[in-house]
PAFI-964180 format. One line per field, with one value per residue (C-alpha): residue number from 0; residue in one letter; chain; x, y, z. Coordinates in Angstrom, 2 decimals, decimal comma. Layout:
i [NUM	...];
aa [a	...];
ch [A	...];
xx [X	...];
yy [Y	...];
zz [Z	...];
END
This chain:
i [0	1	2	3	4	5	6	7	8	9	10	11	12	13	14	15	16	17	18	19	20	21	22	23	24	25	26	27	28	29	30	31	32	33	34	35	36	37	38	39	40	41	42	43	44	45	46	47	48	49	50	51	52	53	54	55	56	57	58	59	60	61	62	63	64	65	66	67	68	69	70	71	72	73	74	75	76	77	78	79	80	81	82	83	84	85	86	87	88	89	90	91	92	93	94	95	96	97	98	99	100	101	102	103	104	105	106	107	108	109	110	111	112	113	114	115	116	117	118	119	120	121	122	123	124	125	126	127	128	129	130	131	132	133	134	135	136	137	138	139	140	141	142	143	144	145	146	147	148	149	150	151	152	153	154	155	156	157	158	159	160	161	162	163	164	165	166	167	168	169	170	171	172	173	174	175	176	177	178	179	180	181	182	183	184	185	186	187	188	189	190	191	192	193	194	195	196	197	198	199	200	201	202	203	204	205	206	207	208	209	210	211	212	213	214	215	216	217	218	219	220	221	222	223	224	225	226	227	228	229	230	231	232	233	234	235	236	237	238	239	240	241	242	243	244	245	246	247	248	249	250	251	252	253	254	255	256	257	258	259	260	261	262	263	264	265	266	267	268	269	270	271	272	273	274	275	276	277	278	279	280	281	282	283	284	285	286	287	288	289	290	291	292	293	294	295	296	297	298	299	300	301	302	303	304	305	306	307	308	309	310	311	312	313	314	315	316	317	318	319	320	321	322	323	324	325	326	327	328	329	330	331	332	333	334	335	336	337	338	339	340	341	342	343	344	345	346	347	348	349	350	351	352	353	354	355	356	357	358	359	360	361	362	363	364	365	366	367	368	369	370	371	372	373	374	375	376	377	378	379	380	381	382	383	384	385	386	387	388	389	390	391	392	393	394	395	396	397	398	399	400	401	402	403	404	405	406	407	408	409	410	411	412	413	414	415	416	417	418	419	420	421	422	423	424	425	426	427	428	429	430	431	432	433	434	435	436	437	438	439	440	441	442	443	444	445	446	447	448	449	450];
aa [m	a	d	p	w	i	f	l	l	t	g	g	a	l	v	l	l	g	f	v	a	a	q	v	f	d	k	v	r	f	p	d	y	f	i	l	m	s	v	g	l	i	l	g	s	g	l	l	p	l	p	v	d	p	r	e	s	l	k	t	i	a	p	v	l	s	a	i	a	i	a	f	i	l	f	e	g	g	l	v	l	h	v	r	g	l	g	k	v	w	g	a	a	g	a	h	t	v	i	a	m	a	l	s	i	a	g	v	v	a	a	g	t	y	l	l	g	l	h	l	t	t	s	l	i	l	a	l	a	f	c	g	p	s	a	s	i	d	m	s	m	l	s	q	l	k	v	q	e	r	t	r	f	t	i	v	v	e	g	v	m	g	n	v	v	a	a	v	f	v	l	l	f	i	n	v	s	g	l	s	t	d	q	p	s	i	l	l	y	l	g	y	l	g	a	s	v	l	l	a	l	g	v	g	f	a	w	t	h	l	v	g	r	t	p	r	r	f	s	f	m	t	s	v	a	m	a	v	i	l	y	a	i	s	q	g	l	l	g	g	n	g	g	i	a	a	f	v	f	g	l	v	l	g	h	r	r	f	l	v	a	p	k	p	a	p	h	g	a	a	g	p	r	g	l	q	e	f	h	g	e	l	v	f	l	l	r	t	f	f	f	l	y	l	g	l	r	v	t	l	t	g	i	s	m	a	a	l	l	g	a	a	a	f	v	a	v	f	i	a	s	r	w	p	s	s	m	a	l	s	r	a	w	r	l	p	p	l	d	h	r	i	l	r	a	t	v	s	r	g	m	t	d	t	i	l	i	l	f	a	i	e	v	g	y	i	p	v	a	e	a	t	l	v	t	n	l	l	f	l	v	i	v	a	a	a	l	a	s	a	l	l	v	f	r	a	e	r	i	a	k	g	a	p	s	a	p	s	r	p	s	p	a	s	e	a	i	a	e	s	p	a	p	r	d	s	p	l	p	r	d	l	d	q	s	l	a	e	f	l	e	d	p	i	v	q	r	g	e	i	d];
ch [A	A	A	A	A	A	A	A	A	A	A	A	A	A	A	A	A	A	A	A	A	A	A	A	A	A	A	A	A	A	A	A	A	A	A	A	A	A	A	A	A	A	A	A	A	A	A	A	A	A	A	A	A	A	A	A	A	A	A	A	A	A	A	A	A	A	A	A	A	A	A	A	A	A	A	A	A	A	A	A	A	A	A	A	A	A	A	A	A	A	A	A	A	A	A	A	A	A	A	A	A	A	A	A	A	A	A	A	A	A	A	A	A	A	A	A	A	A	A	A	A	A	A	A	A	A	A	A	A	A	A	A	A	A	A	A	A	A	A	A	A	A	A	A	A	A	A	A	A	A	A	A	A	A	A	A	A	A	A	A	A	A	A	A	A	A	A	A	A	A	A	A	A	A	A	A	A	A	A	A	A	A	A	A	A	A	A	A	A	A	A	A	A	A	A	A	A	A	A	A	A	A	A	A	A	A	A	A	A	A	A	A	A	A	A	A	A	A	A	A	A	A	A	A	A	A	A	A	A	A	A	A	A	A	A	A	A	A	A	A	A	A	A	A	A	A	A	A	A	A	A	A	A	A	A	A	A	A	A	A	A	A	A	A	A	A	A	A	A	A	A	A	A	A	A	A	A	A	A	A	A	A	A	A	A	A	A	A	A	A	A	A	A	A	A	A	A	A	A	A	A	A	A	A	A	A	A	A	A	A	A	A	A	A	A	A	A	A	A	A	A	A	A	A	A	A	A	A	A	A	A	A	A	A	A	A	A	A	A	A	A	A	A	A	A	A	A	A	A	A	A	A	A	A	A	A	A	A	A	A	A	A	A	A	A	A	A	A	A	A	A	A	A	A	A	A	A	A	A	A	A	A	A	A	A	A	A	A	A	A	A	A	A	A	A	A	A	A	A	A	A	A	A	A	A	A	A	A	A	A	A	A	A	A	A	A	A	A	A	A	A	A	A	A	A	A	A	A	A	A	A	A	A	A	A	A	A	A	A	A	A	A	A	A	A	A	A	A	A	A	A];
xx [-41,33	-41,55	-44,83	-44,23	-45,00	-42,05	-39,67	-41,27	-40,84	-37,22	-36,24	-37,97	-36,53	-32,74	-32,91	-33,92	-31,36	-28,64	-29,90	-29,55	-26,10	-25,23	-26,90	-24,33	-21,20	-21,96	-22,65	-20,15	-17,51	-18,50	-18,47	-21,45	-21,02	-19,87	-23,43	-24,76	-22,93	-23,93	-27,27	-26,79	-25,15	-28,50	-31,46	-29,16	-28,74	-32,51	-32,37	-35,18	-38,32	-39,16	-42,41	-39,43	-35,95	-33,76	-31,13	-33,92	-35,14	-31,56	-30,36	-33,07	-31,87	-27,66	-26,75	-28,57	-27,29	-23,95	-23,52	-25,16	-22,59	-19,28	-20,23	-21,13	-17,56	-15,83	-17,75	-16,67	-13,08	-12,76	-14,91	-12,63	-8,87	-8,67	-5,23	-4,24	-1,28	-0,56	2,59	4,84	3,01	0,69	3,70	4,78	1,69	0,92	4,04	3,81	0,37	1,52	4,16	2,07	-0,62	2,06	3,42	-0,06	-1,33	1,86	1,39	-2,27	-1,59	0,99	-1,31	-4,32	-2,66	-0,05	-1,33	-4,84	-5,13	-7,06	-7,16	-4,77	-7,51	-9,47	-6,32	-5,62	-9,28	-8,89	-5,80	-6,95	-10,22	-8,04	-5,17	-6,08	-7,40	-10,62	-10,59	-13,67	-13,07	-9,51	-10,66	-13,52	-10,42	-8,29	-11,13	-9,67	-5,89	-3,78	-1,91	-0,87	-2,59	0,08	-0,76	-4,59	-4,19	-2,45	-5,15	-7,45	-5,37	-4,56	-8,21	-9,67	-6,54	-7,42	-11,18	-10,04	-7,79	-9,39	-12,54	-10,89	-8,67	-11,52	-13,62	-11,12	-9,46	-12,89	-13,67	-10,28	-9,73	-13,16	-11,72	-10,27	-6,32	-6,91	-5,80	-9,54	-10,67	-8,28	-8,61	-12,68	-12,13	-9,69	-11,77	-14,31	-12,86	-11,44	-15,05	-16,19	-13,37	-14,32	-18,07	-17,57	-15,21	-17,13	-20,95	-18,64	-17,48	-20,86	-22,71	-20,47	-20,68	-24,60	-25,24	-22,27	-19,48	-22,00	-24,11	-27,62	-30,50	-30,50	-26,95	-25,07	-28,07	-28,41	-24,76	-24,81	-27,69	-25,54	-22,55	-24,79	-26,33	-22,95	-22,17	-25,42	-24,03	-20,84	-21,52	-24,23	-23,02	-19,35	-17,74	-18,33	-16,37	-19,19	-16,48	-14,17	-16,97	-18,00	-14,48	-13,68	-16,94	-16,10	-12,47	-13,67	-16,12	-13,64	-11,12	-13,15	-14,55	-18,05	-19,77	-17,60	-19,85	-18,90	-18,59	-19,31	-21,94	-21,25	-21,98	-25,67	-26,52	-30,24	-31,56	-30,01	-26,98	-26,86	-23,48	-23,10	-25,97	-27,41	-23,67	-23,62	-26,81	-26,22	-23,44	-25,02	-27,85	-25,08	-22,65	-26,16	-26,52	-23,43	-22,70	-25,94	-25,93	-22,38	-23,36	-26,45	-24,10	-22,10	-22,67	-20,39	-20,13	-18,90	-16,23	-13,22	-9,88	-8,13	-10,30	-9,03	-5,92	-6,08	-7,51	-4,65	-2,08	-4,14	-3,68	-0,36	0,52	-1,72	0,57	3,92	3,19	2,82	6,21	8,89	6,64	5,58	9,19	10,45	7,36	8,09	11,40	10,85	8,82	9,90	6,60	6,72	6,54	2,73	2,12	4,72	3,12	-0,68	0,53	1,66	-1,70	-3,77	-4,84	-8,58	-10,51	-14,45	-17,10	-15,53	-14,19	-16,65	-18,81	-15,99	-15,57	-19,60	-19,90	-17,32	-18,73	-22,49	-21,02	-19,75	-16,33	-14,90	-15,62	-18,71	-16,53	-14,36	-17,49	-18,22	-14,48	-14,04	-17,23	-15,79	-12,55	-14,25	-16,02	-13,37	-10,50	-12,99	-13,38	-9,70	-8,43	-10,48	-9,30	-5,91	-5,90	-7,90	-5,29	-2,36	-3,83	-4,57	-0,86	0,30	-1,60	-0,51	3,23	2,51	1,47	4,02	6,28	8,05	6,04	7,47	6,56	3,01	3,41	0,14	-0,50	0,26	-3,38	-3,79	-1,09	-1,98	-5,55	-3,46	-1,05	1,60	4,76	5,78	8,47	12,00	12,93	9,58	10,89	8,04	7,09	5,39	2,34	1,69	-0,37	-3,26	-3,98	-3,54	-6,18	-8,33	-8,53	-9,15	-11,71	-13,39	-17,00	-16,93	-13,41	-14,74	-17,15	-14,66	-17,47	-14,91	-15,48];
yy [18,00	14,24	12,24	10,23	6,59	7,79	7,83	4,54	3,08	4,58	3,37	0,02	-0,72	0,13	-2,33	-4,80	-4,63	-4,05	-7,21	-9,12	-7,92	-8,98	-12,21	-12,45	-11,78	-14,27	-16,78	-16,46	-13,17	-11,56	-7,70	-6,52	-2,50	-3,28	-4,80	-1,93	0,74	-1,12	-0,73	2,66	3,12	0,93	2,83	6,20	5,88	6,27	2,84	1,48	3,53	4,85	7,15	9,50	10,04	8,28	10,99	13,11	11,13	9,99	13,82	14,86	12,76	12,43	15,63	14,06	10,61	12,21	14,03	10,81	8,82	10,90	11,27	7,23	6,86	9,35	7,83	4,31	4,97	6,44	3,28	0,79	2,63	0,85	0,17	-0,92	-3,19	-2,93	-0,51	-1,74	-3,41	0,06	1,82	-0,11	-0,39	3,25	4,46	2,30	3,50	7,19	6,62	4,96	7,59	10,60	9,03	8,30	11,90	13,12	10,97	11,35	15,49	15,63	12,91	15,12	18,49	18,18	15,05	15,82	19,90	20,15	22,62	22,12	22,43	19,85	17,13	17,51	16,50	13,61	12,53	13,06	10,78	8,15	8,27	4,72	1,37	0,02	-2,34	-4,33	-5,15	-6,59	-7,79	-9,59	-11,06	-12,28	-14,19	-17,31	-16,87	-17,66	-14,93	-13,51	-11,80	-8,93	-8,47	-8,34	-6,17	-3,77	-4,09	-3,33	-0,20	1,22	1,08	3,06	5,61	6,14	6,64	8,81	10,86	11,33	12,28	14,80	16,54	16,82	18,82	20,53	21,96	22,70	24,67	26,30	27,33	29,30	31,71	34,64	34,69	37,57	36,53	37,14	34,67	32,03	32,31	31,89	28,71	27,44	28,35	26,52	23,53	23,19	23,71	20,66	18,49	19,47	18,68	15,30	14,36	15,39	13,84	11,09	10,45	11,21	9,07	6,00	6,61	6,89	3,77	2,14	-0,62	-3,10	-1,93	-1,80	-2,72	0,09	1,49	1,32	2,73	5,74	5,93	6,23	8,99	10,84	10,66	12,40	15,18	16,23	16,22	18,69	20,87	21,16	21,78	24,13	26,29	25,65	26,72	23,26	20,70	17,95	15,18	15,95	15,86	12,22	11,19	12,40	10,78	7,66	7,74	7,93	4,91	3,12	3,39	2,59	-0,69	0,59	-0,94	-4,33	-7,42	-10,61	-13,03	-11,86	-13,73	-16,25	-14,31	-14,46	-15,73	-15,24	-13,83	-10,96	-9,82	-6,15	-4,38	-6,42	-6,45	-2,82	-1,58	-4,45	-2,82	0,38	0,11	-2,45	0,44	3,32	1,56	0,44	4,06	5,51	3,15	3,30	6,86	6,85	4,51	7,34	9,54	8,22	7,74	5,77	7,38	10,75	8,86	10,67	9,74	11,89	9,92	6,42	7,93	9,40	6,15	4,31	6,71	6,57	3,14	2,91	5,29	3,06	0,16	2,37	3,81	0,71	-0,48	1,18	0,66	-2,61	-3,79	-2,44	-3,38	-7,09	-7,18	-5,79	-8,10	-11,11	-11,53	-14,62	-13,84	-14,44	-11,52	-9,27	-9,60	-9,17	-5,96	-4,64	-6,10	-3,70	-1,05	-0,87	2,04	1,93	4,12	6,77	7,80	7,76	9,83	12,70	13,31	13,67	15,72	18,28	17,78	18,73	21,95	23,26	22,90	21,02	23,12	22,20	22,62	19,77	17,72	15,66	14,31	14,05	11,86	9,43	9,50	8,10	5,59	4,16	4,12	2,38	-0,54	-0,28	-0,18	-3,31	-5,59	-4,42	-5,67	-8,82	-9,43	-8,80	-10,91	-13,79	-13,38	-13,77	-16,76	-18,64	-17,77	-19,10	-22,45	-23,04	-22,39	-25,50	-25,56	-24,84	-26,46	-25,33	-23,77	-21,79	-17,84	-15,58	-15,55	-19,23	-19,23	-16,42	-18,37	-21,71	-19,68	-20,33	-18,14	-16,40	-17,61	-16,94	-15,46	-13,10	-9,15	-8,72	-8,61	-11,78	-10,10	-8,71	-11,99	-11,79	-7,81	-8,63	-11,46	-8,84	-6,09	-8,84	-10,13	-6,91	-7,88	-4,55	-6,05	-9,35	-8,73	-6,74	-4,04	-1,08	1,28];
zz [-14,43	-15,69	-14,47	-10,97	-13,32	-15,49	-12,47	-11,08	-14,33	-14,68	-11,03	-11,19	-14,25	-13,28	-9,74	-12,30	-15,04	-11,73	-10,73	-14,05	-14,73	-11,46	-11,97	-15,44	-13,39	-10,74	-13,23	-16,17	-14,36	-16,83	-15,24	-14,91	-15,88	-19,43	-19,32	-17,54	-20,06	-23,13	-22,34	-21,59	-25,14	-26,58	-25,22	-25,64	-28,99	-29,86	-31,91	-29,29	-29,42	-25,83	-24,70	-23,14	-23,24	-20,65	-20,58	-19,30	-16,62	-15,48	-15,54	-12,95	-10,56	-10,95	-9,23	-5,96	-6,32	-7,44	-3,78	-1,94	-3,83	-2,94	0,35	0,76	-1,02	1,32	4,69	3,32	3,07	6,50	7,60	5,99	6,76	10,65	10,71	14,53	14,61	11,02	11,30	9,07	6,32	6,02	6,05	3,27	0,67	2,21	0,64	-2,69	-2,87	-2,93	-5,02	-7,83	-7,54	-7,81	-10,98	-12,53	-11,62	-13,55	-16,24	-16,86	-16,48	-19,44	-21,32	-21,10	-21,32	-24,24	-26,15	-26,14	-25,93	-22,85	-20,16	-17,41	-14,89	-17,05	-17,01	-13,17	-12,56	-14,88	-12,87	-9,46	-10,57	-12,08	-9,25	-7,94	-9,08	-8,29	-5,73	-6,14	-9,88	-9,22	-6,01	-7,94	-10,73	-7,77	-5,98	-7,74	-7,65	-4,62	-3,55	0,14	1,93	2,24	-2,00	-1,21	1,61	-0,54	-3,13	-0,89	0,32	-2,77	-3,82	-0,59	-0,47	-4,17	-3,60	-0,73	-2,29	-5,73	-3,82	-1,34	-4,11	-6,96	-4,46	-2,80	-6,08	-6,93	-3,88	-3,75	-7,67	-7,10	-4,04	-4,40	-3,77	-1,08	2,46	4,25	1,39	2,47	5,99	5,44	3,72	5,78	8,51	7,36	6,62	10,36	11,17	9,04	10,32	14,38	13,46	12,09	14,95	17,81	15,67	15,51	19,21	20,44	18,00	18,97	22,38	22,17	20,43	22,37	21,25	20,19	16,97	17,17	14,44	11,50	13,06	9,88	7,57	10,18	10,40	6,26	6,94	9,44	6,90	4,22	7,01	7,38	4,05	3,47	6,28	5,65	1,71	2,32	5,38	5,63	2,37	0,28	2,78	2,67	1,35	4,18	7,09	5,66	5,56	9,28	10,33	8,94	10,20	13,83	13,43	11,77	14,80	17,06	15,38	16,10	13,03	12,47	12,44	14,43	11,36	7,65	5,99	3,12	0,14	-1,37	1,84	2,90	6,03	8,43	7,24	8,91	7,40	4,91	3,09	3,13	2,33	-0,36	-2,14	-1,33	-3,88	-5,75	-6,50	-7,12	-9,73	-11,71	-11,74	-12,68	-15,02	-17,12	-17,10	-18,60	-21,52	-21,92	-22,09	-24,54	-28,75	-30,50	-33,91	-31,53	-30,55	-32,07	-32,75	-29,80	-27,07	-28,63	-28,15	-25,09	-23,39	-24,44	-23,13	-19,83	-19,62	-20,37	-17,63	-15,59	-16,47	-16,20	-12,99	-10,75	-11,99	-9,28	-6,32	-7,10	-7,71	-4,69	-2,59	-3,55	-3,04	0,57	1,17	-0,71	-2,85	-5,31	-8,53	-8,87	-6,58	-8,18	-11,53	-10,13	-8,16	-11,27	-13,16	-11,26	-13,73	-13,51	-12,85	-11,79	-9,98	-8,24	-11,28	-12,91	-10,34	-9,73	-13,53	-14,13	-11,47	-12,34	-16,10	-14,28	-12,10	-14,94	-13,56	-16,85	-20,03	-22,16	-25,24	-23,38	-21,93	-25,12	-25,15	-21,62	-21,17	-24,14	-22,62	-19,81	-21,16	-22,96	-20,13	-18,14	-20,72	-21,52	-18,12	-17,23	-20,58	-19,66	-16,25	-16,96	-19,57	-17,16	-14,66	-16,75	-18,44	-14,63	-13,51	-16,69	-16,22	-12,74	-13,56	-15,81	-13,49	-11,48	-8,33	-5,13	-1,87	-0,03	3,19	4,53	4,13	7,03	7,69	7,81	10,39	12,99	13,03	13,81	16,40	14,57	14,43	11,61	9,06	10,20	7,15	7,09	7,24	9,03	12,68	14,35	15,79	12,64	10,72	13,29	12,50	8,89	8,98	11,40	8,17	5,76	7,62	7,54	5,89	3,79	2,79	2,41	0,01	-2,49	-2,89	-1,73	-5,20];
END
């Protein structure tokens, strides 16, 4: 076991590195995860004389942080998915998300199995982990673009649903694949699953009733801790269903509007910020650790032609899988050409994909013989998908600037705030804009740190 000073040095250096990467992103908009993965590559290469092996230092805490991260991702997903008054918008955005995810899963499974020769189970884990885009990365690129609120809503929904579907199905797939096929084992697992859901529902309703509708001091941090406790109980005592319990608990809190702050604080502002501040800093710590850890596990000299070919194929699948549903959604909502191209361009992948794939490697579900290829493939896919998304967004912006300017009109959210009626030619109900604006004003959504 390493000395305590090594853990302290590693932890402090990790936070400092994440801070520097975040400042670079704020100043020049260069992605912080590129910096973190690059630093991991350098540290893991052995070029720098270090007193300890950074891989071993981080490897000891990786399983614990993986469990916390999965619990937090699913808790966050349930917390954000409050969709009161968004019936038709939610239905259309949800249908687009499901179709795009289904096509992406099918394409990645085919590419992984037939092109790369991976086991079917490995290809399915990759396909589920990569099923949805990263909302935080995409929203960071869209911050300077004038797209409609419905488009932003769709991107957020895709990111959240992608995280939830990926985490839930990867965990279920790993759990179910270890069961025997006899009926008692299946019934026992279903009983554990139902018990996890009921436990999370009961704790969620009891917690909201105990604390009340107005969040008290430290209520968000305590709620995250309770989600982790539910994850641990369900994971250890109820058949490995910790992810389901954390998601259901977050869903109850989100539906009851338990942790909604009255007004989101400005980005980077000082002072007490409660929900926003703690959420942002927890995401910051998790992103810093896992992107650096991914870089440490990769060696550039070990990247094979198969990994390069697989990354190119996967990104091509991400792009192609979005075209049918994006086109149908753009026609249904009569979106401007810029919004249509932006919907097709959001193909980046992020922290959730990294956590789930590294988790599958750590628990031994992905065979050791394929672990190196999968790790290198994960690294290349994140880099290539981010670059492809940036290029497609840049191209969409250039095309929009070159097109003839149309008469300006207020956005749906601004119309709702001004209490003006929706346009007559809108295919959506008149009373929907206020609900849509309320969703996009959620503090977690506005910070763009859903990953």
